[in-house]
Structures are given as structure tokens and as C-alpha cells.
C-alpha positions in Angstrom: -53.2 112.0 -48.2 -49.7 111.5 -49.5 -51.0 109.4 -52.4 -53.7 111.9 -53.2 -51.3 114.8 -53.3 -50.0 113.6 -56.7 -53.3 115.2 -57.9 -52.5 118.8 -58.8 -56.1 119.9 -58.2 -56.3 118.1 -54.9 -53.1 119.5 -53.4 -53.4 123.0 -54.7 -57.1 123.6 -54.0 -58.4 125.9 -51.3 -60.0 122.8 -49.6 -56.6 121.7 -48.2 -56.3 125.1 -46.5 -59.7 124.6 -44.8 -58.3 121.6 -43.0 -56.6 124.1 -40.7 -60.1 125.5 -39.7 -62.9 124.2 -37.5 -66.2 123.0 -38.9 -68.4 125.5 -40.7 -70.5 126.2 -37.6 -67.6 128.0 -35.9 -65.1 128.9 -38.6 -62.2 129.2 -36.1 -58.6 129.1 -37.2 -56.7 126.2 -35.8 -53.1 125.1 -35.6 -51.8 122.1 -37.5 -52.5 119.8 -34.6 -56.2 119.5 -35.5 -55.8 118.5 -39.1 -55.9 114.8 -38.3 -59.6 115.2 -37.3 -60.5 115.8 -40.9 -58.3 113.2 -42.6 -61.0 110.5 -43.0 -63.2 113.2 -44.7 -60.6 113.8 -47.3 -60.4 110.2 -48.3 -64.3 109.9 -48.7 -65.2 112.9 -50.7 -64.0 114.8 -53.7 -62.7 118.3 -53.5 -65.8 119.7 -55.2 -68.2 118.0 -52.7 -66.1 119.0 -49.7 -65.9 122.6 -50.8 -69.7 122.7 -50.9 -70.1 121.2 -47.4 -67.3 123.2 -45.5 -68.4 126.7 -46.2 -68.2 129.5 -43.6 -66.1 132.4 -42.2 -63.6 133.1 -39.3 -65.1 133.7 -35.9 -64.7 137.3 -34.9 -63.7 138.5 -31.4 -62.9 141.5 -29.4 -60.4 141.9 -26.5 -56.9 141.4 -28.1 -55.0 138.7 -26.3 -57.8 137.6 -24.1 -58.8 134.0 -23.6 -61.9 132.8 -25.5 -64.1 130.0 -24.3 -65.6 127.8 -27.0 -68.0 125.1 -25.8 -66.9 121.7 -27.0 -63.5 123.0 -27.9 -61.9 124.6 -24.8 -63.5 121.9 -22.6 -60.3 119.9 -23.6 -57.6 121.2 -21.2 -55.1 120.7 -23.9 -56.7 123.3 -26.2 -56.5 127.0 -25.5 -58.2 129.7 -27.6 -57.5 133.5 -27.6 -58.3 136.6 -29.5 -55.7 137.7 -32.0 -56.2 140.6 -34.5 -60.0 140.3 -34.2 -60.0 136.5 -34.9 -60.2 133.5 -32.6 -57.1 131.3 -32.7 -56.5 128.1 -30.8 -53.5 126.0 -30.0 -52.8 122.7 -28.5 -50.4 122.6 -25.5 -47.1 120.9 -26.0 -46.0 118.5 -23.2 -42.4 118.4 -22.0 -40.3 115.3 -21.9 -40.6 113.1 -18.9 -37.5 111.1 -19.7 -35.7 110.3 -16.4 -38.9 110.1 -14.3 -39.7 106.6 -13.1 -42.8 107.9 -11.3 -45.1 109.2 -14.1 -48.7 109.1 -12.8 -51.3 107.1 -14.7 -54.0 109.5 -13.3 -53.0 113.0 -14.3 -54.6 115.8 -12.4 -58.0 116.9 -13.6 -56.8 120.3 -14.8 -53.7 118.9 -16.5 -53.3 118.3 -20.2 -49.9 116.5 -19.9 -48.7 113.6 -17.9 -46.8 114.7 -14.8 -44.0 113.3 -12.7 -45.1 112.5 -9.1 -44.6 115.4 -6.7 -43.9 115.4 -3.0 -45.9 116.1 0.2 -43.9 117.9 2.9 -45.2 119.6 6.0 -48.8 119.7 4.5 -47.5 121.4 1.3 -47.5 119.8 -2.1 -44.3 120.4 -4.2 -44.0 119.5 -7.9 -41.2 117.3 -9.0 -38.1 119.5 -9.6 -39.0 122.0 -6.9 -36.2 123.1 -4.6 -36.5 125.1 -1.4 -34.8 125.8 2.0 -36.2 125.3 5.5 -37.8 128.6 6.7 -36.0 128.3 10.0 -32.6 127.1 8.7 -31.3 128.5 5.4 -28.5 125.9 5.3 -31.1 123.0 5.2 -31.8 122.5 1.5 -34.7 120.3 0.2 -35.5 119.1 -3.3 -38.4 117.1 -4.7 -37.6 114.6 -7.4 -40.1 112.0 -8.6 -41.8 111.6 -5.2 -38.6 111.7 -3.2 -37.6 114.6 -1.0 -33.8 114.9 -0.5 -32.9 116.9 2.7 -29.3 117.9 3.4 -27.2 120.7 4.9 -25.0 122.8 2.7 -21.2 122.9 3.3 -19.8 126.4 2.8 -16.5 127.2 1.0 -15.1 130.7 1.3 -12.4 131.9 -1.2 -11.7 135.4 0.2 -10.2 137.0 3.3 -13.2 139.2 4.1 -16.5 137.4 3.3 -19.8 139.1 3.6 -22.7 137.5 5.5 -26.0 138.3 3.8 -29.3 138.0 5.8 -31.2 134.8 5.0 -28.3 133.2 3.2 -26.5 130.1 4.5 -23.0 130.7 3.2 -20.9 133.9 3.4 -20.2 135.6 0.0 -17.2 137.2 -1.6 -17.6 140.6 -3.2 -17.4 140.8 -7.0 -18.2 138.1 -9.6 -14.7 138.0 -11.2 -13.8 134.4 -10.4 -11.0 132.2 -11.7 -10.1 134.8 -14.4 -13.6 135.1 -15.7 -16.3 137.8 -15.2 -19.3 135.7 -14.2 -22.9 136.7 -15.2 -25.6 137.3 -12.6 -27.2 133.9 -11.9 -24.4 131.9 -13.4 -23.4 128.7 -11.7 -19.9 127.3 -12.1 -17.6 124.8 -10.3 -15.1 125.8 -7.6 -11.6 126.3 -8.8 -10.2 123.5 -6.5 -13.1 121.3 -5.7 -15.3 120.2 -8.7 -18.0 119.0 -6.4 -18.4 122.4 -4.9 -20.8 124.7 -6.8 -20.5 128.5 -6.9 -23.1 131.0 -7.9 -22.9 134.7 -8.9 -25.8 136.5 -7.4 -26.2 140.3 -7.1 -22.5 140.9 -7.5 -21.5 138.3 -4.9 -20.0 134.8 -5.3 -21.2 132.1 -2.9 -19.7 128.6 -3.0 -21.2 125.5 -1.3 -21.1 121.8 -1.5 -24.7 120.4 -2.0 -25.9 116.8 -1.8 -27.2 115.3 -5.1 -30.9 114.3 -5.1 -31.6 110.6 -4.4 -32.6 109.1 -7.8 -35.9 107.2 -7.7 -35.0 104.3 -10.1 -33.3 101.0 -10.1 -29.5 100.9 -10.0 -29.3 99.6 -13.6 -30.9 102.7 -14.9 -28.8 105.2 -13.0 -26.0 107.1 -14.9 -24.1 110.3 -14.6 -24.2 112.6 -17.7 -20.9 113.9 -19.0 -20.1 117.2 -17.4 -22.5 116.7 -14.5 -21.6 115.6 -11.0 -25.0 114.2 -9.9 -26.4 110.9 -11.2 -29.7 110.7 -13.1 -32.3 108.1 -14.2 -32.6 106.8 -17.8 -36.0 106.2 -19.4 -39.4 106.6 -17.8 -42.0 104.5 -16.0 -45.8 105.0 -15.2 -47.1 104.2 -11.7 -50.4 104.5 -9.8 -50.3 107.2 -7.1 -50.6 105.5 -3.7 -51.4 107.9 -0.9 -50.6 105.6 2.0 -47.5 103.8 0.6 -44.4 104.8 -1.3 -43.0 103.9 -4.7 -39.2 103.8 -4.6 -36.7 102.3 -7.1 -39.3 99.9 -8.6 -40.6 98.8 -5.2 -43.5 99.7 -3.0 -43.0 100.4 0.7 -45.5 100.7 3.5 -45.8 104.0 5.5 -43.2 104.3 8.2 -40.7 101.9 6.5 -37.0 103.0 6.8 -35.0 102.7 3.6 -31.2 103.0 3.3 -30.1 103.3 -0.4 -26.4 103.9 0.5 -24.1 104.7 3.5 -24.8 108.4 3.2 -28.6 108.3 3.0 -31.4 107.3 5.3 -35.0 107.5 4.0 -38.5 107.1 5.5 -41.9 106.5 3.7 -44.5 109.0 4.9 -47.8 110.0 3.3 -46.8 108.7 -0.1 -43.5 110.6 -0.2 -40.0 109.2 0.5 -38.2 111.6 2.8 -34.4 111.1 2.6 -31.7 112.7 4.8 -28.4 112.7 3.0 -24.9 113.6 4.5 -22.6 116.0 2.5 -19.0 115.0 2.6 -16.1 117.5 2.4 -13.6 116.5 -0.3 -10.6 114.7 1.1 -7.2 116.4 0.5 -6.2 114.2 -2.4 -7.0 113.4 -6.0 -10.3 111.7 -6.7 -8.4 108.7 -8.0 -7.0 108.3 -4.4 -10.4 108.1 -2.7 -11.1 105.0 -0.6 -14.6 104.1 0.6 -15.0 102.0 3.7 -18.0 99.8 4.1 -20.5 101.4 6.6 -18.8 104.8 6.3 -20.3 107.6 4.2 -17.4 109.9 3.4 -14.3 108.8 1.4 -10.8 109.0 2.8 -7.5 109.3 1.1 -5.7 106.1 0.2 -3.2 105.2 2.9 0.2 105.6 1.2 3.1 103.4 2.1 6.4 104.9 3.3 9.8 104.5 1.7 12.8 103.1 3.5 16.4 103.8 2.4 19.4 103.1 4.5 18.5 103.9 8.1 15.8 106.5 7.2 12.1 106.3 6.5 10.4 108.8 4.2 6.6 109.4 4.2 4.6 109.1 1.0 4.7 112.3 -1.1 8.0 113.5 0.6 10.7 115.0 -1.6 14.4 115.1 -0.6 17.9 115.5 -2.0 20.2 112.6 -1.7 24.0 112.7 -2.2 23.8 116.4 -3.1 22.6 115.9 -6.7 19.8 113.4 -6.6 16.2 114.6 -6.3 14.1 111.9 -4.8 10.5 111.4 -3.9 8.4 108.7 -2.2 5.4 107.5 -4.1 3.3 104.9 -2.2 6.3 102.9 -1.0 8.4 103.3 -4.2 11.3 105.7 -4.3 12.0 107.5 -7.5 15.3 109.5 -7.9 16.7 111.5 -10.8 20.1 113.2 -11.0 20.1 116.9 -11.3 21.9 118.3 -14.4 24.0 121.4 -13.8 23.7 124.1 -16.3 26.8 125.6 -18.0 27.1 128.9 -16.2 29.4 131.8 -17.2 29.9 134.0 -14.2 30.3 137.8 -14.6 33.5 139.6 -13.8 34.4 139.5 -10.1 32.4 136.3 -9.5 33.6 132.7 -9.5 31.8 129.3 -9.5 31.8 127.8 -6.0 30.1 124.9 -4.4 28.0 125.8 -1.4 27.3 123.2 1.4 24.5 120.9 0.4 24.2 122.2 -3.1 24.7 120.0 -6.2 25.7 122.6 -8.7 28.3 125.4 -8.4 27.0 128.9 -8.1 28.4 132.3 -9.1 29.7 133.8 -5.9 31.3 137.2 -5.6 35.0 136.9 -5.2 36.7 138.1 -2.1 38.4 141.4 -2.6 42.2 141.4 -2.4 44.6 144.3 -1.9 48.3 143.6 -2.7 51.6 145.3 -2.0 54.6 144.0 -4.0 58.3 144.8 -4.2 58.8 148.3 -5.4 56.0 149.5 -3.2 53.5 148.8 -5.9 50.0 148.9 -4.5 46.8 147.4 -6.1 43.6 148.4 -4.2 40.6 146.1 -3.6 39.0 147.6 -6.6 42.0 147.3 -8.9 43.5 150.8 -8.8 47.4 150.6 -9.1 49.9 153.1 -7.7 53.4 153.3 -6.2 54.3 154.4 -2.7 58.1 154.6 -2.5 60.1 155.7 0.5 60.8 154.4 4.0 57.4 155.2 5.4 54.6 153.8 7.6 51.1 153.7 6.1 47.5 152.8 7.0 47.0 150.1 4.4 43.5 149.1 5.6 41.1 150.6 8.1 37.5 149.9 9.0 36.1 153.4 8.6 32.5 152.2 9.3 33.1 150.5 12.7 36.8 151.0 13.5 37.0 147.3 14.3 40.3 146.5 12.5 43.3 147.9 10.7 46.4 146.9 8.8 49.6 149.0 8.9 52.8 148.5 7.0 56.4 149.9 7.2 58.6 150.0 4.1 62.4 149.9 4.0 64.9 150.1 1.1 65.8 146.8 -0.6 68.2 148.3 -3.1 69.0 151.8 -4.2 66.0 151.8 -6.5 63.2 149.9 -4.8 61.6 149.3 -1.4 59.8 146.4 0.2 57.7 145.8 3.3 59.7 145.1 6.5 56.8 145.1 9.1 53.1 144.3 9.0 50.9 145.3 12.0 47.3 143.9 12.2 44.9 145.1 14.8 41.4 143.7 15.7 39.4 143.5 18.9 41.8 143.5 21.8 44.7 142.0 19.8 47.6 143.5 18.0 49.7 141.1 15.8 53.1 142.1 14.4 54.6 140.1 11.5 58.4 140.4 10.9 60.8 139.1 8.3 62.2 135.7 9.0 58.7 134.3 9.7 58.5 135.8 13.2 55.4 137.1 15.0 54.4 138.9 18.1 50.9 139.1 19.7 50.2 142.0 22.0 54.0 142.6 22.1 54.7 139.0 23.2 56.7 136.8 20.9 54.7 133.6 20.0 55.6 130.3 18.5 53.7 129.3 15.3 51.1 128.2 14.8 49.5 130.4 17.4 45.7 129.9 17.7 43.3 131.8 19.9 39.9 130.0 19.4 37.5 131.0 18.2 38.9 134.5 17.3 42.0 134.2 15.2 45.1 132.2 14.2 48.6 133.1 13.1 50.2 130.3 11.1 53.3 129.6 9.0 51.9 128.0 5.8 54.3 127.2 3.0 56.5 130.3 2.5 54.1 132.8 4.1 52.8 134.0 7.4 49.0 133.9 7.5 46.5 135.6 9.8 42.9 134.4 9.8 40.5 136.6 11.8 37.5 134.3 12.2 35.3 136.9 13.9 35.7 139.3 10.9 33.9 137.7 8.0 36.9 136.0 6.2 39.4 138.8 6.9 42.9 137.4 6.1 46.4 138.6 5.8 49.1 136.7 3.8 52.8 137.9 3.7 55.7 136.1 2.3 58.1 138.0 4.6 59.7 139.8 1.6 58.1 141.0 -1.6 54.4 140.3 -1.4 51.6 141.2 1.0 47.9 140.3 0.5 44.9 141.5 2.5 41.6 139.6 1.7 38.1 140.7 2.8 34.7 139.4 2.0 31.7 141.2 0.6 30.6 141.9 4.1 33.1 144.8 4.1 31.9 146.3 0.8 32.1 150.1 1.0 33.2 150.0 4.7 37.0 150.3 4.4 39.5 153.1 3.7 43.2 153.5 3.5 45.7 152.8 0.8 43.7 149.7 -0.2 40.6 151.8 -1.0 37.0 151.6 -0.1 36.1 148.2 -1.6 33.0 149.4 -3.5 33.8 148.0 -6.9 34.8 151.4 -8.4 38.6 151.9 -8.8 38.0 155.5 -9.8 37.2 156.7 -6.3 40.0 154.9 -4.4 42.2 158.0 -3.9 40.3 159.4 -0.9 41.8 161.0 2.1 41.0 160.3 5.8 38.0 162.7 5.6 36.6 160.8 2.6 37.4 163.5 0.1 38.6 162.5 -3.3 42.1 163.8 -4.2 43.9 163.8 -7.5 47.4 164.2 -6.2 49.1 160.8 -5.3 51.4 162.7 -2.9 48.3 164.1 -1.0 46.7 160.7 -1.0 49.8 159.0 0.5 50.4 161.8 3.0 46.8 161.5 4.3 47.3 157.8 5.2 50.9 158.1 6.4 51.3 157.1 10.1 52.9 159.9 12.2 56.6 160.0 11.8 59.3 160.9 9.4 59.1 159.4 5.9 62.6 159.0 4.4 62.4 159.0 0.6 65.4 157.3 -0.9 66.7 158.3 -4.2 65.9 155.9 -7.0 66.7 155.9 -10.7 65.8 159.0 -12.6 62.8 158.8 -15.0 65.2 159.6 -17.9 67.3 156.6 -17.0 64.1 154.4 -17.0 63.0 155.7 -20.4 66.5 155.3 -21.8 66.6 151.7 -20.5 63.4 150.7 -22.3 63.8 152.7 -25.5 63.1 150.7 -28.6 66.0 148.5 -29.7 67.8 148.8 -26.3 68.7 145.7 -24.3 66.1 146.6 -21.7 63.3 146.9 -24.3 64.3 143.6 -25.9 64.4 141.9 -22.4 61.1 143.4 -21.3 59.4 142.4 -24.6 60.7 138.8 -24.2 59.9 138.2 -20.6 56.5 140.0 -20.5 55.4 138.1 -23.6 55.2 135.1 -21.3 51.8 136.3 -20.1 50.5 135.0 -23.4 51.6 131.5 -22.3 49.0 128.7 -22.7 49.0 128.3 -18.9 47.2 131.7 -18.7 44.8 131.1 -21.7 41.7 130.1 -19.7 42.3 132.6 -17.0 42.9 135.5 -19.3 39.5 134.9 -20.9 37.9 135.8 -17.5 40.1 138.5 -16.0 42.0 141.5 -17.3 45.7 140.7 -17.5 46.8 144.1 -18.9 47.6 145.6 -15.4 49.9 142.6 -14.8 51.7 143.1 -18.2 52.2 146.7 -17.3 53.6 145.7 -13.9 56.0 143.3 -15.8 57.2 146.1 -18.1 57.6 148.5 -15.3 59.6 145.9 -13.2 61.7 144.8 -16.2 62.7 148.4 -17.0 63.6 149.1 -13.3 65.6 145.9 -13.2 68.6 147.7 -14.7 71.1 145.2 -13.3 69.3 142.2 -14.9 67.8 139.4 -12.9 64.3 137.9 -12.8 62.3 141.0 -11.9 59.4 139.8 -14.0 58.8 136.7 -11.8 56.8 138.6 -9.2 54.3 139.9 -11.7 53.9 136.4 -13.0 53.3 135.1 -9.5 50.8 138.0 -8.9 48.8 137.0 -12.0 48.9 133.3 -11.0 47.5 134.1 -7.6 44.7 136.2 -9.1 43.9 133.3 -11.5 43.8 130.9 -8.5 41.2 133.1 -6.8 39.1 133.0 -9.9 39.2 129.2 -9.9 42.1 128.5 -12.4 45.1 126.6 -11.3 48.2 128.0 -13.0 51.7 126.5 -12.7 53.5 129.8 -12.7 57.0 128.4 -12.5 56.5 126.8 -16.0 55.7 130.2 -17.3 58.7 131.8 -15.6 61.0 129.1 -16.9 59.6 129.0 -20.4 
């Protein structure tokens, strides 16, 4: 016909259109599948002759959509005719692909138009290939027919929620809602488990059910078995026709007699019965390792994780997969007998004010740790609270310097005495905690519970009194780093840890980080008058205030151009020395410069009054992690 279609009259004539109709006697419209019946006729006659022979009209019908029986036409099971818009139309059935079936029957069923893949006989019931069902008495027993083979296995359930729902007739419990792994699943949608790709999950009626099912046993030789990309179950390539044998079984290109036991693999045991191969297949739970680590043992169905070798280092043995820290900074792991280590890199950390970089036990890198709070008393009765508030408390007085106002577990008292006509210093420090009272005196002397002791005096594990360098030091081990340091003359320090935050009171303040509320009396009320604040914390007794230089004298001594001003500017400028450069970038040095100016102006008789302020700043820098050689600054 392709050659004849070069003829315009032939290809365009109404005759070609009649090839889509039945012979004249019926006049029934047909689909393109019947054209081949008339091809020889086209090659033997001319268009004019054919038009005279094939004359007629469409066959009429009633009953829209109903099937129409046409003798000689619908006797063929592949042709179906029906009524459509008052005319009879016929179509030939289209057969699906049988690729993958190695048991296509030569003898198709009498009522079948297409070739079929061999079905299965089970419990006196015939199932077509591809059918899947569960045992009526056990919903966990799943069966599937595939090319004459019934695969029978038990589902393994996986539950991904805390409160699963057990539905009647279902094997596995379900989880409410079909939102799974970040996706709203559609009803009927099947998807893999988030952790185990061999586990299949299904959304059904607003519930998600997950189970591990066995793959059907493929009925084909091993060299035709493959696993399609994205699938977990193997399939057969190609197709093969066989004769249906009712008393024997065809399996993997071989014929087995009834009753024969077949074992395709270590997980499957099959029996030939009534022409059907019945296979029981074990379902293995996935081992707790990656699929690349699976190890299969001969004669055993389920895989196991590969036995990992241990790592030995020094006198220790580490199991495979173990992680540990070695030498503080090396992160190590054991990988199947091989030890891999990498050195940790410490970041460049800038700590906020009031914090310093410190090394913790077992840590590689330093961490920002809140500084211990320090309250100081220096010559001239200058007090600096834990929070940095500065004030003066002149006079021969006794004060509560520190008191535990939350638990009343400890206290520090001081007694001042005149040093010169214009300044005072501390002459006695009393520290109390638990059942102990410690008195510190000038000359590096100490008494414990009114008994003179030789230093060092240690009462383990509670406290120790020691003579370290030029200072007396009390360490109260039971009180979270509580420490008192006194040089016996012009400087006293009380150090407490963050455990005492907002728990203290006295002249050293409450240790809450806010210097603005340190002037509080014994009742916790904030006062604005320094005199009322000092009076509130004065220990009972007479406070003898000694006359010092008049304010006018101090102002006159530091007036611009005076020797005092020149001296103060010179000595206090030493705080800009390079020894303090790194430290001054982290802490505020202005209070120490003010202290220097104050001391220099009071030092009306000359001398090195500025040295104590330099030493105070050096000690503050040391607590922040900066070592300063203060004597170089004082001498420079």
C-alpha cells in the first residue's frame, strides 16, 4: 500500500476509508486493527472496481453502551462489539506485556484472548500471577503468586511512634497521621522507612503502617535475575513459554516431580505440589550497621555485621567505633583495628568583661570562666567592693567587711588604726566560719580560736592558714574558694567564687555584678549617705575619727602648676606603661588612675604613695590572666 499511495486518486478516495469497515453484508465500523484483512484486496483491484463491490451502510443498534453479539465476529475472544451513538463499533483487545514471566502458558485459557503467565493453586483456590493475599486466620502471614510460585512469609513490624494503634484484621500496629519524614503522604502511597530502606511503609486511611516483607521468589534461572534501580526486590528478565503440567512443577528452567523439596537459597525452602511451587521464606531484621558491613555466613539466612577489630594503644584496648580524647587535645577513633587521631584546633576566644580564659581539667582548649570576685582594702582605708564600687572609711573603727547574709556561715571583720596623721590602715583581720575564728595580726602572726598557732596551720579538710611570700593567706576549702590575703600592712583582699553571687553583705557589697546597689545597710535598704552606710556595718564600740588634712589643703596641693600636681601627673602617667597595655584592653584602669591621683595628692610629704595603686592594678591584671612586672612600672 505504501507504493500505491503515491497515486493521488488511490490515497484520497473514499475506498481507503472503507477499509476501516466490515464487509458489505454487515457495514460495521471497525478499529484500525482489522485493516490488514483487506490489504490483499487493495493490491488486486482498482479503486473503481472496489467501490462497486464494497457498498453498504453502518449497522444500526439500540441500547447505548451495551455489548453486541455479531456471529462470526465476536466469536473471536479478542474482538468486542458494543453500541455507541446508534452504531455498532468493535475493538480488538490489547494484551499486556509478559516480560519477566518465564512461565507463559502455550495453551491459553479458552476464554482468554491474550497469553497468560502461569497462576498458582493454593488451598483449592486458583490465583492469577501477581495476586497477593493474607492468610484468613493470620493477618501477618502474607502470600503472593508469581509465575506459578507462591511465596509465603511473615511480616516483621516496625513502629515509629510512642502510642501505636492496633487495627482489627491488621498485622502491624499503625501510627496516627500520614505526615512522615517531613512529607504529607497520600492515601495508598507506599514509601521506604526513614532508617531501613528494606522496610516498606504505607499510608492507609490516615494511618502509617511499616513492615518488612519478603521478596517473591523469582521463577527464572540465576543468569536472568536482576534488581531494577530503585527497587529492593529482584526480578526476571525476558520471557519463556511452557506447557502447563498439573502433576509436576516448572521452576527456574527445570521440571520437578510432585513432593520434591527445593531450596533456592539459605532463606527459602520450597515444595512442588499440584503444579505449584510453594515457598516459605524467612524475613530478616536489618542488622545495626551499614549494608556495606553485612556479612553472610554459609548455611545462615540472615546477615550479620562484620566483626570489627579492636585498637590497642599503650596498655589500653579500644573497641571498634569507639571515640576518645587522648592527651587532652587529640580526638581519636578506632576503625576496624586502625586508630585515627586528629588534633583539636582551639578557636581564638575573646572573653567578656569579668571573665577570663582558664583551662578546665580534661579539656583541650581554654574556656571563658567568670572571674572570682575580689574586695580590697588599701592604705588610707580605701575600699573597693566585689562589684567595683570605691569609697573611703577613715577612722579608728571596726567594721563588718564581709558577711554571709543568706546562710550566716562566714564573716570577715577588720579594725583600722592610724598610720600617720592623715591616713589609716588595717591592724587586725578576723575571719569566722563554721566553728573556727581566725585572727590575723601585723607581724605575720595568727590565732585560731584564741590560741596562737605556728604557720602553716592546716586543719584538713576544712581550712589552712599560711605565710606565703609577704602575706598571710587563709583558704577555707569548705566554702567554695573563699580566700583572705593580707600583707600585714597596707593591703587586704577577700576573694569569693560565683557560688556566693548575691549572697553577701557588708562593706564589700552584695556581689551581684551591679556596683550601684552596694551601699545597702544591714536591713538590705539602699542608702545614699556614706556615713549611714559605714555606721550600719560598724561593729559595736567607739569609732575614733582622727583628724586628717583639710579638703582645701588637698585641693591646694594638686592645683595646676603646683609641685603636687606635677608629681601626680608624672607618677600616675605610669599606668600607660607598656606593661599594662594588654591588660588595659580588657579591664577598666580609670579607677586605679583615680586612686593614684588621690594617693599622690594626700602624700603631702612626698614618698612613693603611688606604688600601692600600681600594685593593686597589677594584682587585678594577674587575676585576668596577664602577668605584669609592677616594679618595672614603679621604677620607670
